MARLUMDREN-208002 format. One line per field, with one value per residue (C-alpha): residue number from 1; residue in three letters; x, y, z. Coordinates in Angstrom, 2 decimals. Layout:
N
num	(NUM	...)
residu	(ala	...)
x	(X	...)
y	(Y	...)
z	(Z	...)
//
This chain:
363
num	(1	2	3	4	5	6	7	8	9	10	11	12	13	14	15	16	17	18	19	20	21	22	23	24	25	26	27	28	29	30	31	32	33	34	35	36	37	38	39	40	41	42	43	44	45	46	47	48	49	50	51	52	53	54	55	56	57	58	59	60	61	62	63	64	65	66	67	68	69	70	71	72	73	74	75	76	77	78	79	80	81	82	83	84	85	86	87	88	89	90	91	92	93	94	95	96	97	98	99	100	101	102	103	104	105	106	107	108	109	110	111	112	113	114	115	116	117	118	119	120	121	122	123	124	125	126	127	128	129	130	131	132	133	134	135	136	137	138	139	140	141	142	143	144	145	146	147	148	149	150	151	152	153	154	155	156	157	158	159	160	161	162	163	164	165	166	167	168	169	170	171	172	173	174	175	176	177	178	179	180	181	182	183	184	185	186	187	188	189	190	191	192	193	194	195	196	197	198	199	200	201	202	203	204	205	206	207	208	209	210	211	212	213	214	215	216	217	218	219	220	221	222	223	224	225	226	227	228	229	230	231	232	233	234	235	236	237	238	239	240	241	242	243	244	245	246	247	248	249	250	251	252	253	254	255	256	257	258	259	260	261	262	263	264	265	266	267	268	269	270	271	272	273	274	275	276	277	278	279	280	281	282	283	284	285	286	287	288	289	290	291	292	293	294	295	296	297	298	299	300	301	302	303	304	305	306	307	308	309	310	311	312	313	314	315	316	317	318	319	320	321	322	323	324	325	326	327	328	329	330	331	332	333	334	335	336	337	338	339	340	341	342	343	344	345	346	347	348	349	350	351	352	353	354	355	356	357	358	359	360	361	362	363)
residu	(met	gly	leu	thr	ser	ala	gly	tyr	tyr	gly	his	val	phe	trp	asp	ala	asp	thr	trp	met	phe	pro	ala	leu	leu	leu	ala	his	pro	asp	ile	ala	arg	ser	met	val	met	phe	arg	tyr	arg	thr	leu	asp	gly	ala	arg	arg	asn	ala	gln	ala	asn	gly	phe	arg	gly	ala	met	tyr	pro	trp	glu	ala	asp	asp	arg	gly	asp	glu	thr	thr	pro	arg	phe	ala	ser	gln	asn	ala	his	ser	glu	ile	his	val	thr	gly	asp	val	gly	val	ala	gln	trp	gln	tyr	tyr	gln	ala	thr	gly	asp	ser	ala	trp	leu	ala	arg	tyr	gly	tyr	pro	val	ile	arg	glu	thr	ala	glu	phe	trp	val	ser	arg	ala	thr	cys	gly	ala	val	arg	cys	asp	ile	arg	asp	val	val	ser	val	asp	glu	gly	met	val	gly	ile	ala	asn	asp	ala	tyr	thr	asn	ala	val	ala	arg	lys	asn	leu	gln	ala	ala	val	ala	ala	ser	arg	val	leu	gly	gln	gln	pro	asn	pro	arg	trp	thr	gln	val	ala	thr	gln	leu	tyr	ile	pro	phe	asp	ser	val	gly	glu	tyr	his	arg	thr	tyr	glu	ser	ala	pro	pro	ala	thr	val	gly	ser	val	val	pro	leu	leu	ala	tyr	pro	leu	ala	ile	pro	met	ser	glu	arg	ala	lys	arg	thr	asp	leu	ala	asn	ala	val	arg	arg	leu	ala	asn	glu	gly	pro	gly	ala	met	met	thr	ala	thr	leu	tyr	pro	val	val	ala	ala	glu	leu	arg	asp	arg	ala	leu	val	asp	thr	leu	leu	pro	met	thr	tyr	arg	gly	tyr	leu	arg	gly	pro	phe	arg	val	leu	ala	glu	thr	pro	lys	asn	asp	ala	val	asn	phe	leu	thr	gly	ala	gly	gly	phe	leu	gln	gln	val	ile	tyr	gly	tyr	thr	gly	leu	arg	leu	ser	asp	asn	gly	val	gly	arg	ala	phe	thr	pro	val	leu	pro	ser	ala	ile	ser	arg	leu	thr	leu	arg	gly	phe	arg	ile	arg	gly	lys	cys	thr	asp	ile	val	val	glu	arg	asp	glu	leu	arg	met	asn	pro	cys)
x	(-139.91	-140.20	-141.55	-143.65	-141.52	-138.13	-137.75	-134.57	-133.13	-133.15	-130.31	-129.79	-129.67	-129.51	-133.25	-132.54	-130.39	-132.18	-135.79	-136.70	-134.27	-135.33	-138.96	-138.05	-135.52	-138.09	-140.94	-138.97	-135.39	-134.60	-135.18	-133.29	-130.36	-130.30	-129.99	-126.98	-125.43	-125.71	-123.48	-121.02	-120.97	-120.19	-117.55	-114.70	-116.46	-116.83	-113.12	-112.30	-114.64	-112.89	-109.50	-110.66	-111.77	-108.53	-109.71	-109.14	-111.66	-114.96	-117.00	-120.34	-121.88	-124.67	-126.42	-125.21	-125.97	-126.28	-122.48	-122.06	-120.50	-121.27	-123.96	-125.26	-126.45	-124.28	-126.91	-126.53	-122.76	-122.42	-124.30	-121.86	-118.92	-120.36	-123.60	-121.45	-123.81	-124.79	-121.57	-122.58	-126.09	-124.56	-122.32	-125.11	-127.47	-124.86	-124.65	-128.44	-128.67	-126.39	-128.34	-131.60	-130.24	-127.30	-125.59	-121.90	-120.79	-122.48	-120.98	-117.45	-117.64	-119.83	-120.91	-117.66	-115.65	-118.24	-118.42	-114.64	-114.03	-116.77	-115.31	-111.88	-113.45	-114.69	-111.26	-109.82	-112.54	-112.63	-110.25	-109.22	-107.62	-106.70	-110.26	-112.68	-113.11	-114.91	-116.36	-116.40	-117.74	-120.78	-124.31	-126.88	-129.76	-131.72	-130.11	-130.46	-127.64	-124.47	-120.84	-121.53	-119.46	-120.49	-123.91	-125.66	-126.99	-123.78	-121.62	-124.12	-124.34	-120.56	-120.33	-122.78	-120.79	-117.54	-119.15	-120.56	-117.08	-115.77	-118.69	-118.40	-114.65	-115.35	-118.02	-115.54	-112.61	-110.64	-108.72	-110.53	-108.62	-108.20	-108.82	-112.42	-113.18	-111.15	-112.92	-116.35	-115.84	-114.54	-116.91	-118.66	-122.44	-123.79	-125.94	-127.42	-127.00	-129.13	-132.17	-131.28	-131.73	-129.54	-128.55	-128.83	-125.16	-122.48	-123.38	-126.71	-129.08	-132.38	-134.32	-132.93	-134.00	-135.84	-135.31	-133.92	-132.60	-135.37	-133.50	-130.83	-133.38	-134.72	-133.29	-129.83	-130.64	-127.96	-127.96	-129.76	-132.01	-135.77	-135.99	-133.60	-135.55	-138.81	-137.41	-135.89	-139.24	-141.25	-138.98	-139.38	-143.16	-143.38	-141.33	-143.52	-146.61	-145.07	-143.55	-145.86	-144.90	-142.21	-141.04	-142.55	-139.47	-138.40	-141.87	-142.92	-140.52	-141.64	-144.39	-141.72	-140.08	-143.50	-144.20	-140.85	-141.98	-145.37	-147.15	-150.22	-151.88	-148.90	-148.88	-152.57	-151.81	-148.85	-150.23	-152.53	-149.82	-147.49	-149.57	-152.90	-151.54	-149.43	-152.15	-153.01	-155.96	-157.32	-155.15	-154.09	-150.39	-147.91	-146.47	-143.14	-144.66	-148.18	-147.88	-146.57	-147.63	-144.22	-145.32	-144.79	-142.55	-141.06	-139.01	-142.18	-143.67	-140.58	-140.70	-144.39	-143.89	-141.09	-143.55	-145.76	-143.04	-140.75	-142.90	-146.16	-144.50	-141.53	-139.28	-135.64	-132.69	-129.85	-126.75	-128.95	-131.48	-134.90	-136.68	-138.85	-136.98	-139.98	-143.54	-145.82	-148.03	-150.81	-152.73	-155.91	-158.08	-156.34	-156.96	-154.89	-151.99	-150.80	-147.70	-147.64	-144.81	-141.85	-138.44	-136.21	-132.92	-134.32	-137.51	-141.01	-142.65	-146.05	-145.90	-149.05	-149.65	-152.76	-153.05	-149.55	-148.71	-146.38	-146.38	-143.97	-145.48	-144.00	-145.77)
y	(24.15	25.77	23.37	21.17	19.11	17.44	17.64	19.71	18.20	21.50	22.83	26.48	27.29	30.52	30.54	32.25	35.05	35.81	34.75	35.12	37.77	40.74	40.33	40.24	43.08	45.86	43.99	42.11	43.50	41.58	38.28	39.56	40.41	36.87	35.58	37.68	36.96	33.24	33.80	35.79	33.14	30.45	32.46	30.25	27.20	29.01	29.84	26.17	25.19	27.55	26.21	22.60	23.39	25.17	28.77	31.81	33.75	32.23	29.71	29.24	25.75	24.91	23.28	24.44	22.89	24.98	25.13	26.26	23.06	21.67	19.03	18.54	14.92	12.77	12.60	16.40	16.57	18.52	21.36	21.44	21.74	23.95	25.79	28.57	31.50	30.99	32.73	35.83	35.68	35.69	38.66	40.72	40.10	41.43	44.67	44.91	44.77	47.77	49.60	49.13	49.95	52.33	50.56	51.18	49.73	46.45	46.63	47.09	44.28	41.70	42.45	43.62	40.47	38.36	40.76	40.96	37.23	36.38	38.95	37.34	34.01	35.44	36.90	33.46	31.57	33.69	33.17	36.49	37.23	40.55	41.77	39.57	37.29	33.93	31.66	28.12	24.73	25.79	24.59	27.20	28.41	26.28	23.16	21.00	23.02	21.41	22.05	25.21	28.37	31.94	31.31	34.66	34.71	33.42	36.01	38.78	38.03	37.72	41.21	42.57	40.95	42.50	45.94	45.67	44.96	48.15	50.20	48.76	49.52	53.14	53.48	52.22	54.29	51.24	50.67	48.16	45.46	46.82	43.33	43.56	46.36	44.74	41.37	42.99	45.14	42.33	39.50	38.27	38.16	36.47	38.79	38.48	41.98	41.20	39.92	42.09	39.47	37.66	34.07	31.74	30.90	31.19	29.26	28.23	26.60	28.31	25.85	27.54	31.06	32.78	30.58	32.60	35.68	38.01	37.75	39.97	42.82	41.96	41.37	42.01	45.29	44.75	47.78	46.98	48.61	48.52	46.38	43.77	43.71	43.30	40.58	38.61	38.64	37.79	34.81	33.60	33.97	32.10	29.28	29.26	28.92	26.07	24.08	24.93	26.18	24.42	25.23	28.38	30.52	32.41	33.10	34.83	37.64	38.04	40.50	42.75	43.10	43.54	46.34	47.98	47.95	49.46	46.55	46.21	43.70	41.38	41.91	40.85	37.76	36.68	37.30	34.23	32.07	32.89	31.45	29.76	26.38	26.19	26.58	23.54	23.09	23.25	26.21	27.43	26.93	26.97	23.85	23.67	22.80	22.56	18.77	18.01	18.58	19.64	22.45	25.09	26.39	29.54	30.24	30.78	32.91	35.13	35.47	36.38	38.97	40.57	40.93	43.01	44.95	45.81	45.19	47.02	49.89	50.53	50.67	49.58	49.41	51.78	53.10	55.92	53.58	52.64	54.81	54.92	53.74	53.05	54.30	52.09	49.63	47.84	44.91	46.29	44.58	46.45	50.17	50.74	48.98	49.79	48.20	49.09	49.31	48.79	49.74	51.85	53.00	52.68	54.67	53.17	53.82	53.12	52.64	53.54	53.05	54.48	54.52	55.47	57.48	56.32	57.82	56.91	58.15	58.03	55.48)
z	(-114.08	-110.68	-108.03	-110.31	-112.67	-112.49	-116.26	-116.08	-112.90	-111.04	-113.17	-114.12	-117.88	-119.90	-119.33	-116.00	-117.41	-120.70	-120.24	-116.57	-115.33	-117.55	-116.50	-112.82	-113.07	-112.79	-111.12	-108.45	-108.31	-105.13	-106.94	-109.96	-107.72	-106.33	-109.92	-110.87	-107.47	-108.20	-111.24	-109.14	-106.45	-109.02	-110.93	-109.74	-111.18	-114.51	-114.46	-113.88	-116.70	-119.11	-118.12	-118.49	-122.04	-122.94	-122.70	-120.50	-118.47	-117.34	-119.33	-117.61	-117.70	-120.07	-117.12	-113.71	-110.37	-107.21	-106.94	-110.52	-111.79	-115.24	-114.82	-118.34	-118.83	-121.06	-123.85	-124.28	-123.92	-127.17	-125.49	-122.57	-124.96	-127.63	-126.73	-125.39	-125.90	-122.26	-121.24	-123.15	-121.67	-118.20	-118.93	-120.51	-117.56	-115.13	-117.09	-117.35	-113.55	-113.32	-116.03	-114.14	-110.67	-111.28	-108.36	-109.12	-105.76	-106.71	-110.17	-108.84	-106.30	-107.97	-111.53	-113.04	-112.17	-114.03	-117.02	-117.24	-117.05	-119.56	-121.95	-121.55	-122.50	-125.81	-126.59	-125.98	-127.85	-131.01	-133.88	-135.44	-138.76	-140.33	-140.90	-138.95	-135.96	-136.09	-133.43	-134.78	-133.68	-131.69	-131.06	-132.05	-129.92	-132.39	-130.98	-134.07	-135.60	-134.20	-135.04	-137.01	-137.45	-136.70	-135.24	-135.47	-131.91	-130.32	-132.07	-131.35	-127.62	-127.45	-128.97	-126.42	-123.59	-124.86	-125.27	-121.73	-120.41	-122.03	-120.72	-117.19	-117.13	-117.99	-115.30	-112.76	-114.05	-115.14	-118.34	-120.55	-122.36	-125.91	-127.25	-126.07	-128.53	-131.29	-131.09	-130.64	-133.71	-135.90	-134.85	-137.98	-137.88	-141.05	-143.13	-146.61	-148.06	-151.12	-149.24	-146.23	-143.55	-141.05	-141.71	-138.76	-139.14	-141.77	-144.99	-143.47	-146.01	-146.90	-144.71	-141.58	-142.54	-139.69	-136.70	-133.81	-135.62	-134.33	-131.02	-132.58	-132.61	-129.15	-126.63	-128.11	-129.96	-132.58	-134.89	-138.16	-140.71	-140.27	-143.39	-141.94	-138.69	-140.61	-142.89	-140.03	-138.23	-141.37	-142.05	-138.49	-138.50	-141.79	-140.33	-137.22	-139.41	-141.40	-138.55	-135.68	-132.22	-130.22	-126.70	-125.23	-125.75	-128.87	-130.28	-127.04	-127.97	-131.60	-130.57	-129.02	-132.44	-134.09	-131.66	-132.45	-136.09	-135.03	-136.66	-134.45	-136.76	-136.38	-132.61	-132.60	-134.69	-132.61	-129.13	-128.87	-130.44	-127.57	-124.77	-125.62	-126.68	-123.55	-120.91	-118.81	-116.49	-113.96	-112.87	-116.33	-115.74	-118.62	-120.20	-121.97	-125.35	-126.81	-126.77	-123.30	-119.71	-118.35	-116.06	-114.69	-117.51	-115.98	-119.09	-121.10	-118.37	-118.41	-122.20	-122.13	-119.39	-121.41	-124.25	-121.95	-120.09	-122.98	-126.05	-125.44	-123.52	-125.86	-122.83	-122.99	-120.66	-121.44	-119.70	-118.37	-116.85	-118.25	-120.77	-123.84	-126.95	-129.18	-129.48	-127.33	-129.21	-127.36	-128.84	-130.38	-127.74	-124.94	-124.44	-121.31	-119.59	-116.05	-114.52	-110.84	-108.34	-110.69	-109.33	-111.59	-110.15	-106.62	-107.31	-107.25	-110.61	-112.10	-115.89	-117.79	-121.51	-123.12	-126.91	-128.02	-124.90	-122.12	-118.62	-115.85	-112.57	-109.06	-106.87)
//
């Protein structure tokens, strides 16, 4: 909530790593660095948290105070124990900082210890049989789903964290733990092969279809067919239409997936739904939900900015830096988009999108 509301007690959630950080990474890399450095500075607390819960590695708190200790209020204690996707979100953000900056000295000293220890947590937390690994008894990103097994987002972000640990090891010339690749490969992500869509979690009832699964396409970029990506998004949009918007989070990223699919009409439909109901006067700041006045909701701002930075441009982070991964798609009311003064691997870059063309010009 920034400086305006005490609604979240000043605690740090996954909102920082997954919603605010990617938007700041290119626009304000100094602020982005401070965010990943916070997770490095509090690594010992995450190690203690993992040990207290019976696991190895580092288990980052659901709600962290400025020292990195678990400070989730008692009424949400199930989140502290079981909404563990936050640990994967932390590990993935560390690797994204390296991807954007190419700073291998930073990676070796600060990023890799966090990536390594979060990967070790997932190896400890997963239960593996002969052919697959499961992560049981979790709270989903959709927090009404408690005590479930194989939550799609949790397993997917765990896989990305483990893959990042392998990639970071290779950059630094270190030998990765072979268990990282084994668990990443065998982690079960629920998928309906007949309907070709992802289930929210294993054995999830039809009422949960949609929900947060578009996050598997973006930001997680889990490999999937175009049909699966399209069906996941269609299910989520249908649910949004039926239930109405909630907190200004997941739906802000739906247009990124629509842009990947080159569906400009859907981008146009979704764009106003991602911000209009959240504006509050007199200064047009963002509220947490369409029905409350909890401002300034920085999580929603970060999600909306990602829609612009990564959705309309088609840009993505990769191990080679930042580059075009998809054809740009602007909303039909916008003919030109210019993002000035972005920093990509230490170079000042202006990003220009006009029609379906992308230019990256030196500042």
